[in-house]
N, C-alpha and C positions, 0 to 999 in steps of 0.2 A: 501115472498122473503127472508126472513131470513131461513125460513126451505128448500129453495131452497140450500140458501148458505152453510148450515150445511150439508146437501146432499152431495154437491159436496166436503165436507172436508173429506167423505167416502173414498175418494179414494186419491192417491198421486202420485207422478212425476213418469210416466211411466206405470201406471196404469189408465189413463184417460179414460172415458166412452165415448163411440161414440152415437151420436143421428141418428134417421132416422131410425131404425132398426123395423121389424115386427118378435115376438117371437111368440113361441105357445109352452106351457107345455105338456109333453106326460107323461103318466103316465103309468108304466109296460108295459109289453110285446104288450098288445091287443091295445095300441096306437103307441107304437113306430116300433114293426115289418112292418105293413102295410104301414106307413109315411115311413119307411126306404125303401122299397122294391120298393114303387111306385115312390119315386124319384131317383131311380137307373134304373127304367124302361123307366124314361123319359129322361134321359142321353141322353146327343149327343156328348160331347166330352171328359170327363174326370171324373172318379170317383175315390177318395182316401178313405179308410177305414182303421180305425186302430181299434184293439182291443186287450184287454189281453185274455179273454175266448173264443175261438172258439170252442164251444160243438156240438159234432156231434148229433144233435136232430131236431124236425122236423122245429122249428122257425129259427134256423140256417140254416137248409136245403133250407128254402123260400130265405133266404139272398144269398147264395151259387146260386141258380139257378138266380137269379137276376143279379147277379155278372157275370154268364156264358153268360146269353143272353146279357148284356151290351157289354161284348168284342167281341161277334159273331157277331155283327152289327158296330163293327169298332169303338166302344170306347176304350180309355185307360185306364185301370182298374188297379189299385195297391192297394194291400192287404199285411198290414204290421199287423203280431201278434207276441205275447210274446212267448219265448220259454217255459216260466214256464206255464203260464196260459193257453196256447193252446196245453200243451203235450200230451193230449189224443185224439187229431183230428187225426183220421186216416190218413194215407199218400194215399190213395185213394181218399179221398177228396180234398188234394192240387192238385193230380195229373189232377184231372178231370178239376181242376180251371187253370192249367197251360197249359193244353191242349187245352182248350178253345181259349187262348193266354191272360189269367192274371196273371199280375207279382205278384209275392210274394215273398217277405223277412221275415225272422224272425229275431225277434230284441233280440240279446244278447242270441244266443247260449249256451246251459249248458258247461260251462267248467268241472264240476267234475259231477259224479251222484248227489252228496249230494245237494238238494234243498236249504237248510240252510247255506251253504257255503256262507261267506261273499261276494265274489267275484259274487254271484247268485243271489243277493239281489236287485239289482237295476234294475229295471223292468219297461217294457214300461206297464202303469197301466192305461193310460187313453183310453178314448171311443169315439173315434172321426170319423166324416164322412162329406165328402165336394164333392158336387157333381156340374160338370160345374162352380166350383166358383161363384157359386149363392143361394146354399143353403147347409147349416152345420147342423149338428147334434153332440150336447155335452151334456154329463151327466153320469150317472153310469150303464147304460145298457149293458152290456157283448152281445155277439151273443150267447144266450143261454136261452131256454126256462124257463117261468115262475114256472113251475113245476118241473125243473130238477136243482139238482138232488133227491132232497124229495117233495114228492107231500102232500102240504097242501092244503086245502080247498080253502083258498084265493089264489091269485097269488102272487107272490114277490112283495113288494113294492120297487120301485125305479123309478127313473126320468130321463127325459132326455129334451132337449129342442131343437125345431125347428129353425133356423135362417136365416132371411133372410134380407139382409140388408147392409150396410158399413163396419159392424164388420167384414164381409167376407174380407174385403182388409188386416186385421190380420191375420185371421185364417188362409186362405189359402196360404200366404207364410210359416206359421209355420209347417202345413203337408208337403209341399213340401220340406221345408228344414230338415226335419226328414230325409225323404224317401232317400235325395241325402247323410245324413251323415250315415246312415247306408248302401246305397253302397259303399261309400267310406272305412268304417271301415271293409267291407268285401271282399273288392278287387274286387266289380262290376264295370262291363262297366258302367260307365254314360251314361244315357239317353239324347237324343238330343232333344226332343219333346218341343216345346215351350210352355209357360206358358199360361193358360187361362187368359182372363182379366176379372176380376170378376164385375159382374153387380148383380143388385140388384132391387126390385120396389122403386119407389119413394115414396109411400104414408106410410113407417114406423113412427112410434111415439115413440118408446121406446129407451133410453139410458143404453147402455150395454157396458161391457167392457169384453176382452177375458183375461185369467189369466191362466198362465204354471207354473208348477213347474219342471223345469231339472237340470241339475248337472253343468251347468256353469253360465249364467249371471242371471237366475232366481231361482235361489235355494229355497230362503223365499219368494216368492212374493205371493202364496195364504196364507201361515200363516200369513204374514203381513195384507193382506186386511182382513183377518177374527179378527186379534187384532185391527185393525183401528176401524173395525165397532162395535168389542164390547165396545171398551172404549168409543165411542160415544152414544151408547143405552140410552134411555131414559125412554121407557115405555116398552117394550115387546121382549124377545129374544125367537124365535123357532128354536131348533136345532137337526137335524137328523143325525146321523151317525152310519153306520154298525160297523164300529169298533172304537170303541170311547178310546182312550189312550192319553189325551191331556198332552201336557209338563206344566210346574211351571206357566208361562208369562201367558196361555191359561186360568189356573184354576185360578190365581189370577184375571186375568181381569171377569170372569164368575162371581166371590165371590163378587169382589168390585160391578158390577153391581145389582146384588141381595140386597147388603147391601144399595144402593141408589136408590131401590124401583122398581127396573126393574123387571118384572117377567119373570122368564128364566126358560125354560121347555127344556128339553132334551128327547129327544125319540132315545132309544137305544136298541140293540136285547135282545129280551127273547130267541127264538130259534137261536142258533148258529151253524155254520159248523167250529169254533173253539174254543172250549171248556177252553181250557189252557188260551186264549187270553182275552177270557170273564171272565175268574175268576180273572186275571191282572188287567183287569180293573175295577172289581169290588171292589177292593180294595181301590178304589177312591171315592167311593159313599158316604160314611159316611161323610167323609169330606164336601163333596158338598153338601149333604141333610142337613147338621146341619149350611152350612150358608144359607139356605133356598132357594136354588136350587131342583126344581120339575124333578124326572127323573121316567120315564114313559118306563118299558120294553115292547116293542111290541109282540103280540101273536098271531094274525091273521093267520102269514106265518113268511116267512123268510123277515128282514130287509135288504135291501140293498143300502138303500136310502142314498147320502152325500149332503144334501142340508140345506139352514136355511133362515128364515126369521125376520129381525129386523125393529121393529117400524113400522110394515105394508108398507113398503117402500124400504126397502134394502133386497135383495135376492140374492141367490145364489146357483146355481144347476152344479153338475159336478161330477168328478171321484174320488177326493180326500177325504180318510178319516179324522177324526182328529185324526190321529195317527203317531208315529214316521217311519212308512213305506211310506205312504203317504205323509207326511210333510217333508219329510227330505232325503229319498232314490229314490222313483220311479217319473216316467214322469207323470203327472198328466195336467187336464186341465181343468177349470170352466168357467163359466160366473157367470159373476156378472150386477144384474140389479138393475137400478135404476127407479122404477115403481110400483105405487100402486097398478095399476090392477093385474100385473103379481104376486106381493107380495102378495096383500090377496088372489088370486086363490092358490096359493101355501101354503099359511097359512092355508086356509079353508082345504085343503088337508090331511096335517098334522094333524090339529084339530080332522078330522075323525078317523087317524090312532091312535091319542093318547087317544079318546075314545074306542077302542079296545086293549089297554094296561093297564098293571099292575102296579097301582101306587106305589112307594117305600115309605114306611113309614120308616121315621127315628129312631124311639123306636123299632120297630119291627127289622130294619136292623140291629141295634146294639145288637138285641138276638138273630143274628144267632147261629146255632152251633159252639163250637170253633174250630172244624176241619174245617170247611167250611172258617171262618175267616183265619187260618192259612194259607189254602191252597192260599187263594186269595193274603195272604202277601208273601208268597214264590214265588207265578208265577209273583207279579208285581217285586221283587226282580232279579228273572232272565230276566225278558224283560230290566230293567233297566241295568244289568251288560251286555247283549247282544246290547245294545244300546251305550255303554260305548266302548264296545270293537268295533264296529262300528264307534267310533269317536265323538259322539254327547252325550259326559256324562252330559252334561247341560240341557239335553231335560227336563227328569221327575226327 
């Protein structure tokens, strides 16, 4: 009972978990795309799909085809894509969707040609699908093949969660509200279609919470969930983040955990699509390594996961990285799970990834060439300056 009460304290008012859910952990595209397309093909009433990247490749083509089939048989299909993340999607792909009856909206169309303009940084970064208000998918996977744009020998490492259960009563209104908000801000005619009544199987046993980050009432919710969990960790923290540039409070809690005997393992990118950002993140590694925190750079392929497991019971999977873009500016969605079976499954997969990674040694790290260390400090300083310009000067 004491353990159960302690885990309940890992949540806070407004983020209470819901019991009775069925969850399935999906790893990489081999699990995710067949599950998503099967759910869309089984849709009878409504499909909502949100994504940051809709990439013109074979895996995304399979999802596009499933959306078209659903719309052609009379299912209401709504697709919300991000203007920056999906900027390379050909117009012909969108036209084929619209011609079949799919409603398509673009989140925050670009105001200027500069992607780095401060007004263009608030993006739709969450990856979320809800079908018939009975099944949802939440995670880090875009509509993008595991081997695009760089072909590694192994698939991109990423995770999503298939959810059925009463948590749909919270997830479904969230996607409907965002769709309506984008319609309103773009002066689109509001749809009059009735909402689907959420439904689910009755045999679920997992407690889980739906947590979002937006620019209104939930600006810090995902960050707060992490901070509370880190503060209460007693045995082990395993955290994987594709883009890892935590703020001061987050780093302090990681170091405090290590100081009280918690084993802290961080899995970060070895190969990166943003070298400047990785260089800035590496400016933090020396301090963390000296605090006794293990850092492993993933080498088998691209790391895109945004997940964590604490004490083999608390887990989170979602779209939010541990960096200022995700935690301060973008729209994100995570599921937080209070279940030993789910947490252990995720932890075992992360340990397999850690075994394929390069552990950083604090002594060797301090001996890096002077030019590398200076470049990291410069990159970190520029990130701090940019975060300050955006109005978040206390972050790093």
